[in-house]
C-alpha positions as CSV (number, residue, x, y, z in Angstrom):
1,M,0.0,0.0,0.0
2,A,1.3,3.5,-0.9
3,A,2.5,5.9,1.8
4,I,0.4,9.0,2.0
5,V,2.7,10.6,4.6
6,S,6.5,10.2,4.2
7,V,9.0,11.6,6.7
8,K,12.7,11.5,5.8
9,N,15.6,12.3,8.1
10,L,13.5,14.8,10.0
11,R,15.3,16.9,12.6
12,K,14.0,19.7,14.8
13,T,16.4,21.6,17.0
14,Y,15.1,24.7,19.0
15,D,17.0,27.9,19.6
16,T,17.9,26.6,23.1
17,G,19.8,23.8,21.5
18,F,17.2,21.2,22.5
19,E,16.9,18.5,19.8
20,A,13.2,17.4,19.8
21,L,13.4,15.2,16.8
22,K,16.5,13.2,15.8
23,S,16.6,12.0,12.2
24,V,13.1,10.6,12.2
25,N,12.0,8.3,9.3
26,L,8.4,7.3,9.0
27,D,6.0,6.2,6.3
28,I,2.3,6.1,7.0
29,E,0.2,4.0,4.7
30,E,-3.0,5.3,3.2
31,G,-6.1,4.1,5.0
32,E,-4.4,2.8,8.2
33,I,-4.6,3.8,11.8
34,L,-1.2,4.4,13.3
35,A,-0.9,4.9,17.1
36,L,2.2,6.8,18.2
37,L,3.1,6.0,21.7
38,G,5.7,7.7,23.9
39,P,6.3,9.2,27.3
40,N,5.9,12.9,28.0
41,G,8.5,14.9,26.1
42,A,9.2,12.1,23.7
43,G,8.5,14.3,20.6
44,K,5.0,13.1,19.7
45,T,3.4,16.6,19.4
46,T,6.5,18.1,17.8
47,L,6.4,15.4,15.1
48,I,2.7,16.0,14.4
49,S,3.2,19.7,14.4
50,T,6.0,19.4,11.9
51,I,4.1,17.1,9.6
52,C,1.2,19.5,9.7
53,G,3.4,22.5,8.9
54,I,2.9,24.2,12.2
55,T,6.5,23.7,13.2
56,V,9.3,24.3,10.6
57,P,11.9,21.5,10.5
58,T,15.5,22.1,11.0
59,S,16.4,19.6,8.3
60,G,14.8,16.7,6.5
61,T,11.6,16.5,4.5
62,V,7.9,15.7,4.9
63,S,5.5,15.0,2.2
64,V,1.7,14.5,2.4
65,G,0.0,13.1,-0.6
66,G,3.1,13.7,-2.6
67,F,3.3,17.4,-1.6
68,D,6.3,18.8,0.3
69,T,5.0,20.4,3.5
70,V,7.4,23.3,3.2
71,L,7.7,23.9,-0.5
72,E,4.1,23.1,-1.3
73,Y,2.5,24.0,2.0
74,R,-1.0,24.9,0.8
75,Q,-1.5,21.7,-1.1
76,A,-0.1,19.5,1.7
77,R,-2.1,21.3,4.4
78,S,-5.4,21.0,2.5
79,L,-5.0,17.2,2.8
80,I,-4.6,17.3,6.6
81,G,-7.1,17.5,9.4
82,L,-5.7,18.2,12.9
83,V,-7.4,17.6,16.3
84,P,-5.3,19.3,18.9
85,Q,-5.0,18.3,22.6
86,E,-6.5,21.6,23.8
87,I,-10.2,22.4,23.3
88,N,-9.9,25.7,21.5
89,L,-13.5,26.5,20.4
90,E,-15.5,29.7,20.4
91,P,-17.9,29.1,23.3
92,F,-20.7,31.3,22.1
93,E,-20.8,30.0,18.6
94,T,-23.1,27.2,17.4
95,V,-21.8,23.8,16.6
96,Q,-23.0,24.1,13.0
97,N,-21.4,27.5,12.4
98,T,-18.2,26.4,14.0
99,V,-17.8,23.5,11.6
100,A,-18.9,25.6,8.6
101,F,-16.4,28.4,9.4
102,S,-13.6,25.9,9.5
103,R,-14.5,24.6,6.1
104,G,-14.4,28.2,4.7
105,L,-10.9,28.7,6.1
106,F,-9.7,26.1,3.6
107,G,-11.4,27.8,0.7
108,K,-14.1,25.2,0.4
109,P,-17.5,26.4,-0.9
110,R,-20.5,26.5,1.5
111,D,-22.0,23.1,1.7
112,D,-24.7,22.8,4.4
113,A,-25.4,19.2,3.4
114,K,-21.7,18.2,3.9
115,V,-21.6,19.9,7.3
116,A,-24.8,18.2,8.3
117,A,-23.4,14.8,7.2
118,I,-20.2,15.3,9.2
119,L,-22.2,16.3,12.3
120,K,-24.5,13.2,11.9
121,S,-21.5,10.9,11.5
122,L,-20.2,12.2,14.9
123,S,-23.7,12.0,16.6
124,L,-23.7,15.8,16.8
125,D,-26.7,16.4,14.5
126,D,-29.0,17.1,17.4
127,K,-26.5,19.6,18.8
128,A,-26.1,21.6,15.5
129,K,-27.9,24.7,16.8
130,S,-26.5,24.4,20.4
131,K,-23.8,26.8,21.5
132,V,-20.4,25.2,22.2
133,K,-20.5,26.3,25.8
134,E,-23.5,24.2,26.4
135,L,-21.8,20.9,25.5
136,S,-20.1,18.3,27.6
137,G,-16.3,17.8,27.4
138,G,-16.8,14.7,25.3
139,M,-19.1,16.5,22.8
140,K,-16.6,19.3,22.5
141,R,-14.0,16.8,21.4
142,R,-16.4,15.6,18.8
143,V,-16.8,19.1,17.6
144,L,-13.0,19.4,17.3
145,I,-13.0,16.3,15.1
146,A,-15.9,17.7,13.0
147,K,-13.9,20.9,12.5
148,A,-10.9,18.9,11.4
149,L,-13.0,17.0,8.9
150,A,-14.9,20.0,7.5
151,H,-12.6,20.5,4.5
152,E,-12.6,16.7,3.7
153,P,-9.0,15.8,4.5
154,R,-7.4,12.5,3.6
155,V,-5.2,12.4,6.7
156,L,-6.5,13.1,10.2
157,F,-4.1,13.7,13.2
158,L,-5.5,13.1,16.6
159,D,-3.3,14.5,19.4
160,E,-4.3,12.8,22.6
161,P,-8.0,12.8,21.5
162,T,-9.4,11.2,24.6
163,A,-7.3,13.0,27.3
164,G,-9.5,13.8,30.2
165,V,-12.5,11.9,28.8
166,D,-14.1,9.1,30.9
167,V,-14.0,5.5,29.9
168,E,-17.4,5.4,28.3
169,L,-16.8,8.4,26.1
170,R,-13.3,7.1,25.3
171,R,-14.8,4.0,23.8
172,D,-17.4,6.0,21.9
173,M,-14.4,7.9,20.4
174,W,-12.8,4.7,19.4
175,N,-16.0,3.8,17.4
176,V,-15.9,7.2,15.7
177,V,-12.3,6.6,14.7
178,A,-13.2,3.2,13.3
179,D,-16.0,4.7,11.3
180,L,-13.7,7.3,9.9
181,K,-11.2,4.7,8.8
182,A,-14.1,2.9,7.0
183,T,-14.5,6.0,4.8
184,G,-10.9,5.8,3.8
185,V,-9.4,8.5,6.1
186,T,-5.8,7.8,7.3
187,I,-5.6,8.3,11.0
188,I,-2.6,9.0,13.2
189,L,-3.2,9.4,16.9
190,T,-0.9,10.0,19.8
191,T,-2.0,8.6,23.1
192,H,-1.0,7.9,26.7
193,Y,-3.7,5.1,26.9
194,I,-2.1,1.9,25.9
195,E,-5.5,0.2,25.6
196,E,-6.4,2.8,23.0
197,A,-3.6,1.7,20.7
198,E,-4.3,-2.0,21.4
199,A,-8.0,-1.5,20.6
200,I,-8.0,0.4,17.4
201,A,-4.6,0.7,15.8
202,D,-3.3,-1.3,12.8
203,R,0.3,-0.4,13.5
204,V,2.0,0.9,16.5
205,G,5.0,3.4,16.6
206,V,7.0,4.0,19.7
207,I,8.9,7.3,20.0
208,S,11.4,8.2,22.8
209,K,13.8,11.1,23.2
210,G,13.0,12.3,19.7
211,Q,13.7,9.0,18.0
212,I,11.4,6.3,16.5
213,L,12.2,3.1,18.2
214,L,10.0,1.0,16.0
215,V,6.9,1.0,13.8
216,Q,5.3,-2.4,13.5
217,D,2.0,-4.2,12.9
218,K,0.3,-4.4,16.2
219,A,-0.4,-8.1,16.1
220,E,3.0,-8.9,14.8
221,L,4.7,-6.8,17.4
222,M,2.9,-8.6,20.2
223,S,3.7,-11.9,18.6
224,Q,7.4,-11.2,18.2
225,M,8.1,-9.3,21.4
226,G,5.4,-10.5,23.7
227,K,6.1,-13.1,26.3
228,K,3.8,-15.5,28.1
229,Q,3.9,-16.3,31.8
230,L,2.9,-19.4,33.6
231,R,1.7,-18.6,37.1
232,V,1.7,-21.6,39.4
233,D,0.0,-21.5,42.8
234,L,1.9,-23.5,45.4
235,A,0.4,-25.5,48.2
236,E,3.1,-24.3,50.6
237,R,5.1,-21.1,50.8
238,A,8.6,-21.4,49.2
239,T,11.4,-19.2,50.5
240,T,13.8,-19.9,47.6
241,I,13.7,-21.5,44.1
242,P,15.3,-24.9,44.2
243,S,18.7,-25.0,42.5
244,S,17.5,-27.9,40.3
245,L,15.2,-25.4,38.6
246,S,17.9,-22.8,37.9
247,D,17.7,-23.4,34.1
248,Y,14.3,-21.8,34.0
249,D,13.3,-18.1,34.1
250,L,11.5,-18.3,37.4
251,A,10.5,-15.8,40.1
252,L,8.6,-16.1,43.4
253,E,5.7,-13.7,44.0
254,K,3.1,-13.2,46.7
255,D,5.4,-14.1,49.6
256,G,6.5,-17.3,47.9
257,T,3.0,-18.7,47.2
258,V,3.2,-18.2,43.5
259,L,5.9,-19.3,41.1
260,V,6.1,-17.4,37.8
261,Y,7.7,-18.9,34.7
262,T,8.3,-16.5,31.8
263,Y,8.9,-18.1,28.4
264,D,9.2,-16.9,24.8
265,T,6.2,-17.6,22.6
266,R,8.5,-17.9,19.5
267,H,10.2,-21.0,20.8
268,E,8.9,-24.3,19.4
269,R,8.7,-25.8,22.9
270,T,7.6,-24.0,26.0
271,G,9.3,-26.3,28.5
272,I,6.2,-26.2,30.7
273,R,5.7,-30.0,30.9
274,R,9.4,-30.6,31.9
275,L,9.2,-27.7,34.4
276,L,6.1,-29.2,36.1
277,N,7.8,-32.6,36.4
278,E,10.9,-31.1,37.8
279,M,8.9,-29.0,40.3
280,N,7.3,-32.2,41.5
281,D,10.7,-33.8,41.9
282,A,11.8,-30.8,43.9
283,G,8.9,-31.1,46.3
284,L,6.9,-28.1,45.1
285,V,3.2,-29.1,45.1
286,M,1.0,-27.2,42.7
287,T,-2.7,-26.3,43.5
288,D,-3.5,-24.2,40.4
289,L,-1.9,-22.7,37.3
290,Q,-2.8,-20.1,34.6
291,T,-1.0,-18.4,31.7
292,Q,-1.1,-14.8,30.6
293,Q,0.1,-13.0,27.5
294,S,2.2,-9.8,27.8
295,S,0.1,-6.7,26.9
296,L,1.1,-3.9,24.6
297,E,1.8,-1.9,27.8
298,D,4.4,-4.4,29.0
299,I,6.1,-4.2,25.6
300,F,6.0,-0.4,25.5
301,V,7.4,0.0,29.0
302,G,10.2,-2.5,28.1
303,L,11.2,-0.6,24.9
304,V,11.2,2.8,26.6
305,K,13.2,1.4,29.6
306,D,15.8,-0.1,27.3
307,D,16.2,3.3,25.6
308,A,16.6,5.2,28.9
């Protein structure tokens, strides 16, 4: 699939000497949802701002739909919709006028039907005549998305779209994003919520200290880097792990009542059967056991820790 956003050797250094982006390379495919994860100060917002033309890069290039964001700014920007972190709406304006005005800013002709369709797709049609100040926080975020979609962009950036939104509204927003993808919109979101990336992203990118650590298919990432754990409940508390089990990656938890075995899902054999036999030989009596897969959060924390 063709890349609709292409970032090559992108650097951004501020006047203070702080290097926010360090030779970033990133291709975003048309029609995908890419979740960009990273701790505070990792460079997520700087990267989005630079792609959108808000921040001027120190070096490197960015193209959107084949247009250079510096040399062909207007053409590139017309393809981009941006939903910022901050709710920056005119409180005394109506929802309908807010969205229509944003469409006009991009030189698009008046189209009440298009505005109405956007509002309906975001479940805002019954709020069209309401003033922004009368809306809940979740509804205001929907208006931000409607504004970003008003000029019919092909790429939509969502910078922390569900920050400060409760769990129910967050899941509603996930459904909105899925519906947008179904219409062919390419979506890039930054998020602090690991479950958000796990729930809706096609690919996951991890950024830390201004560098992209990886960009990979979500399922493939979890398959390649995820580990499984076997948790064995013991009949009696163990103070140490028997030396005969030293070949296994074992740890004691819960005051010695749970033995945890971590193994790599990529290996042909897990070693579980042999471990259980050797535990029995060592006098460790099992009462229950369960396995669990590493989450995307475990993988993310491990990557960022390794980069520290």
